[in-house]
C-alpha positions in Angstrom: -15.5 14.4 -0.2 -12.1 13.2 0.8 -11.2 12.6 -2.8 -11.5 16.3 -3.4 -10.9 18.0 -0.1 -8.8 15.8 2.2 -6.3 18.0 4.0 -6.4 20.5 1.1 -6.5 24.2 1.6 -8.6 25.0 -1.5 -8.3 28.8 -1.0 -4.5 28.6 -1.2 -4.8 26.4 -4.4 -7.2 28.9 -6.0 -4.9 31.7 -5.1 -2.0 30.1 -6.9 -4.1 29.5 -10.0 -5.5 33.0 -10.0 -2.0 34.5 -9.7 -0.9 32.5 -12.7 -3.9 33.6 -14.7 -3.5 37.2 -13.7 0.0 37.3 -15.0 -1.3 36.4 -18.5 0.3 33.0 -18.3 -0.4 30.6 -21.2 0.5 27.0 -21.4 4.2 27.7 -21.2 3.8 29.7 -18.0 1.5 27.0 -16.5 4.2 24.5 -17.2 6.8 26.6 -15.4 4.4 27.0 -12.5 3.3 23.4 -12.3 5.4 22.8 -9.2 3.4 25.4 -7.4 0.0 23.8 -8.3 0.9 20.3 -7.4 2.9 21.5 -4.5 -0.2 23.1 -3.0 -2.2 20.0 -3.7 0.2 17.5 -2.0 2.0 19.7 0.5 -1.2 19.8 2.6 -1.8 16.1 2.7 -1.8 15.0 6.3 -3.3 16.1 9.6 -4.3 19.6 10.8 -4.4 21.2 14.2 -8.0 22.4 13.6 -11.3 21.0 12.6 -11.8 21.4 8.8 -14.7 20.3 6.6 -13.2 20.7 3.1 -11.7 24.2 3.0 -14.0 25.5 5.8 -12.4 26.0 9.2 -15.1 24.9 11.6 -13.3 25.5 14.9 -9.9 25.5 16.6 -8.7 22.4 18.4 -6.6 22.4 21.6 -2.9 21.7 21.6 -1.8 19.3 24.4 2.0 18.9 24.7 4.3 17.2 27.1 8.0 18.3 27.1 10.7 18.0 29.7 8.3 16.7 32.3 5.9 19.6 31.9 2.5 19.7 30.3 1.5 22.6 28.0 -2.1 23.4 27.0 -3.0 25.9 24.2 -6.5 26.7 22.9 -5.4 27.5 19.3 -2.4 28.3 17.1 -2.4 32.0 18.2 -2.0 31.1 21.9 0.5 28.5 21.0 2.8 31.0 19.2 2.0 33.7 21.8 3.5 31.4 24.5 6.9 31.7 22.8 7.9 28.1 23.4 6.4 26.4 20.3 5.3 27.1 16.8 3.5 25.2 14.0 5.5 24.4 10.9 3.9 22.4 8.1 1.1 21.3 10.4 3.7 20.0 12.9 4.4 21.5 16.4 8.1 22.3 17.0 10.1 24.1 19.6 11.1 27.7 18.8 14.5 27.1 20.3 15.8 24.2 18.3 13.0 23.4 15.8 12.6 19.9 17.2 9.2 18.3 18.0 8.1 18.1 21.7 8.5 14.8 23.6 4.8 14.0 23.4 2.1 15.6 21.3 -1.5 14.6 22.4 -3.2 17.4 20.6 -6.8 17.0 19.3 -6.4 17.1 15.5 -8.7 17.0 12.5 -8.3 13.2 12.0 -9.1 12.7 15.7 -12.3 14.6 15.3 -13.3 12.4 12.3 -12.5 9.3 14.3 -14.8 10.5 17.1 -17.5 11.2 14.5 -17.1 7.6 13.3 -17.3 6.3 16.9 -20.4 8.3 17.6 -22.1 6.9 14.4 -21.2 3.4 15.5 -22.4 3.9 19.0 -25.7 5.6 18.0 -26.5 2.9 15.3 -25.8 0.0 17.6 -27.5 1.6 20.5 -30.7 2.2 18.6 -30.8 -1.4 17.3 -29.9 -3.0 20.6 -32.6 -0.8 22.3 -35.2 -2.1 20.0 -34.0 -5.7 20.5 -34.3 -5.3 24.3 -37.8 -3.9 24.1 -38.9 -6.5 21.6 -36.7 -9.6 22.2 -38.9 -12.1 20.4 -39.5 -9.9 17.3 -37.2 -10.1 14.3 -35.4 -6.8 13.3 -37.3 -4.6 11.0 -36.2 -1.7 8.9 -33.4 -1.3 6.4 -30.8 -0.2 9.0 -31.5 -2.9 11.5 -31.5 -5.7 8.8 -28.3 -4.3 7.2 -26.5 -4.3 10.6 -27.8 -7.8 11.5 -26.6 -9.2 8.1 -23.2 -7.6 8.6 -22.8 -8.9 12.2 -23.9 -12.4 11.1 -21.6 -12.4 8.1 -18.6 -11.4 10.3 -19.5 -14.0 12.8 -20.1 -16.9 10.5 -17.8 -16.2 7.5 -14.8 -14.4 9.2 -14.7 -15.7 12.8 -16.4 -19.1 13.0 -14.9 -20.3 9.7 -11.4 -19.7 11.0 -11.7 -20.9 14.6 -12.1 -24.6 15.3 -13.7 -24.0 18.6 -17.1 -22.3 18.5 -16.8 -21.2 22.1 -13.6 -19.3 21.3 -15.2 -17.8 18.1 -18.2 -16.6 20.0 -16.1 -15.0 22.7 -14.0 -13.0 20.2 -16.8 -12.1 17.7 -17.4 -8.7 19.4 -13.8 -7.6 18.7 -13.9 -8.5 15.0 -17.4 -6.9 14.6 -16.1 -3.7 16.3 -12.9 -3.7 14.2 -14.8 -4.2 10.9 -17.4 -1.6 11.8 -14.9 1.1 13.0 -12.7 0.7 9.9 -15.7 0.7 7.5 -17.4 3.7 9.0 -14.1 5.7 8.9 -13.6 4.7 5.3 -17.2 5.7 4.4 -17.1 9.0 6.3 -14.0 9.9 4.3 -16.0 9.7 1.1 -18.5 12.3 2.3 -18.2 15.9 1.0 -15.5 17.8 2.9 -14.7 14.8 5.2 -11.3 13.2 5.9 -10.4 9.5 6.0 -8.7 8.7 9.3 -7.6 5.3 8.0 -5.5 7.1 5.4 -3.1 8.0 8.2 -0.3 5.7 9.4 -0.8 6.5 13.1 -4.4 5.4 12.9 -3.7 2.1 11.0 -0.7 1.5 13.3 -2.9 1.8 16.4 -5.4 -0.7 14.9 -2.5 -3.0 14.1 -1.0 -2.7 17.6 -4.4 -3.6 19.1 -4.5 -6.6 16.8 -1.0 -7.6 17.9 -2.1 -7.9 21.5 -5.3 -9.7 20.5 -3.5 -12.3 18.5 -0.9 -13.1 21.1 -3.2 -12.5 24.1 -5.7 -15.0 22.6 -2.9 -17.6 22.1 -1.8 -17.3 25.7 -5.3 -17.3 27.1 -6.7 -20.2 25.2 -3.6 -22.4 24.6 -1.3 -21.4 27.5 2.0 -19.8 27.8 3.8 -23.1 27.1 2.1 -23.6 23.8 2.8 -19.9 22.9 6.5 -20.5 23.4 6.3 -23.8 21.5 4.7 -21.9 18.7 8.0 -20.0 18.4 9.5 -23.2 16.8 7.0 -23.1 14.1 6.6 -26.9 14.3 10.3 -27.5 13.6 12.6 -29.8 15.7 14.2 -28.3 18.8 17.7 -28.3 17.3 16.5 -25.7 14.7 15.5 -23.3 17.5 18.4 -20.9 16.9 17.1 -20.3 13.4 13.3 -20.6 13.9 12.9 -18.6 17.0 14.4 -15.3 15.6 12.3 -15.9 12.4 9.1 -16.4 14.4 9.8 -13.4 16.6 10.3 -11.3 13.5 7.1 -12.6 12.1 5.2 -11.4 15.2 6.1 -7.8 14.2 5.9 -8.2 10.5 2.2 -9.1 10.7 1.0 -5.9 12.4 3.4 -3.9 10.2 1.9 -5.4 7.0 -1.6 -4.7 8.4 -0.6 -1.1 9.0 0.8 -0.4 5.5 -1.8 -2.4 3.6 -4.8 -0.4 5.0 -2.9 2.9 4.8 -1.7 2.4 1.3 -5.1 1.3 -0.1 -7.0 4.1 1.5 -4.5 6.7 0.3 -3.8 5.5 -3.2 -7.2 6.3 -4.6 -7.2 9.8 -3.1 -3.8 10.6 -4.6 -5.0 9.5 -8.0 -8.0 11.8 -7.7 -5.9 14.7 -6.5 -3.6 14.2 -9.5 -6.6 14.2 -11.9 -8.0 17.3 -10.4 -4.6 18.9 -10.3 -4.3 18.5 -14.1 -7.3 20.9 -14.5 -5.3 23.7 -12.7 -2.0 22.6 -14.3 -3.2 23.1 -17.9 -5.6 26.0 -17.0 -8.4 24.6 -19.3 -11.7 23.0 -18.5 -11.8 21.1 -21.8 -10.1 18.3 -19.9 -13.1 18.1 -17.6 -14.9 16.1 -20.3 -12.5 13.3 -19.7 -11.3 13.9 -16.2 -14.7 14.2 -14.4 -16.2 10.8 -15.6 -12.9 9.1 -14.8 -12.9 10.7 -11.4 -16.4 9.5 -10.8 -15.2 6.0 -11.7 -12.3 6.2 -9.2 -14.7 7.5 -6.6 -17.0 4.5 -7.0 -13.9 2.3 -6.9 -13.0 4.0 -3.6 -16.4 3.1 -2.3 -15.8 -0.6 -3.1 -12.3 -0.4 -1.6 -13.8 1.0 1.6 -15.7 -2.3 2.1 -12.9 -4.5 0.9 -10.2 -3.1 3.1 -12.4 -3.3 6.2 -13.1 -6.9 5.4 -9.4 -7.8 4.5 -8.1 -6.3 7.7 -10.6 -8.1 9.9 -10.2 -11.4 8.0 -6.4 -11.3 8.3 -6.5 -10.6 12.0 -8.9 -13.5 12.4 -6.6 -15.9 10.5 -3.5 -14.7 12.5 -5.4 -15.2 15.7 -6.6 -18.7 14.9 -3.1 -19.7 13.8 -1.6 -18.4 17.0 -4.0 -20.5 19.1 -2.9 -23.5 17.0 -4.3 -27.0 17.1 -4.9 -27.2 20.8 -8.6 -26.7 20.4 -9.1 -28.5 17.1 -11.7 -31.3 17.1 
């Protein structure tokens, strides 16, 4: 469960607590050592060069680095450090010589693994449902999974895409992207709520990649369906030509503000709840008493259920905003 285990080395945390208890520390000692407890909790937030499920190290993951025009491949951390060129510091790969990061790090990390898991889930589910549809084209979907996916696809098509695009033809041609985006974000959010799993959408590189794809979709759709001339005209924001020195820089800035806001919104909302849960659980170790569990555990369950709701809301919000931005970029050319 990401709210408990995300990027947390539980063994290290227990070691800190056991050391404090072994020293006969009371409340005063716990107070003096509070920085260690919360430091262990929050210092390990982030990605890992290894596949972890909770505190369990499942397997090593390869390091793929490009530096000074040369590619370097290492099977695990031991071979990385044995090579003498790089080392891992705080889950980051740096050069031994100057402590700087390599030019390009394409290593397979923990969050990459969970993204692949989400992709496999999406592929398998849609493959099974589409296979049944091909075998029985004239029969309505049956079963809980097939009906749930059908309702989701129809809702995204009718309420998110068609409702924002004036042209049904354009809406139908772009529905696949919005369904894929919503599904991928939702599955990643839900996978992060499973015991021992990690939420890939709680990392800025992942949300930034989704926003960059959205950036090209928004502007690519405008150029494709409205033309390059209309896209440049859109830079005026409907203002007179003599205001172009003011409007064009503002509109260009807005082109990048939109994906930036998409990046931060999804990242912040998927991370905030986990931080609250980490803090609540950290209080148990901080005070060294389980009496607080009477209040903390029910509240943590409430936050967890809230996180479940947020997983659906944020997938919907991201998809809806991209749909709105895309329809606005196309403009009134195709309006009836």
